[in-house]
N, C-alpha and C positions, 0 to 999 in steps of 0.2 A: 479456516482454510488450512489444508494440509498440502504440503508441497515438498519438493526436494530442495537440498541445500542450495543447489545451483539456482533454482528458480527463485528462492527467497533472496539470495544475494543480488541477482540480476535485476529483479523487478521490485522488491519491497523495501530492502534496506537502503536507506537515503540519509546522507550526511548533509544534503542541501534541500531539505523538505520545504523551505519557504524561500524560493528564488535563489539568490546568490549568498544567503546567510548560512554558513557552515555551522553545524552543530557538533558539539564535542562527542556526544554519544550518538550511535546510529539510531535513526528514527525509522518506523514503519510508515511509509506514505504510498499513495497510489499514483503519484506523479509519473514515474517511469513507465509503468505499465500501460497508461493511456496517452503518453507523450505529451505532458504538460509540465510547466515549471513550478507552478504553485496552485494554491486552492482557488484563487481569483480566476486563473485561466481555466481550471476545471469547472468552475460554475458557469463561465462564459460558453464553454464548449458543451456541457451537458445539462445545464440548466437547473443544477442543484448544488446545494452548499455542502461541503465536507468539513466537519468540525472534529479535530483530532483530540481535543481536550480531554476526552475520557480515557485515553490511553490506549496501549497495546502491549502485547507480550508475545514472545515466541520461545519455544523450546524444542529440543531435539527429542524425538521418540526413539524407542529401542531399535526400530528398524531403519534408522537413519534419516527418515523424512522429518519434517518439521511442522508443528502445529503452530499457526499464527492466528492470534485473536486479536480483534480490534473492536472498539465501540465507537460508534458515530452518534452524534446528537440527534439527527434528523432522519433523513432518508438512507435507505441501504444503498451502498455503492454498486447498483446494478451494471453500470457500464464496466466497472472494474472486474466483477464477478464474470460477466460475459467474456471479456477479453482474457482473463485467466483460463477459462475453459477453452477458448480457441487456442491459445498458445501451448496449453499443456496437453491437448487431446492428441 
């Protein structure tokens, strides 16, 4: 995904990716963009499981936008992609 720094910080950077357990380093999660608190609630709401164990990266491009890469174990996070397009359109 390619987005602005503001979009990245507002919707993807997450220090609480698993409920109320704070992480030392920022995580990329889909929780904030779809309004859930953890992967269990995401599964209940959207009927699919997101596995973050394959990791993520993000880096700034020369134009100031960010490239965000993530790998999921099973399904593509279609609800997240749809919500991102709606918010950034």
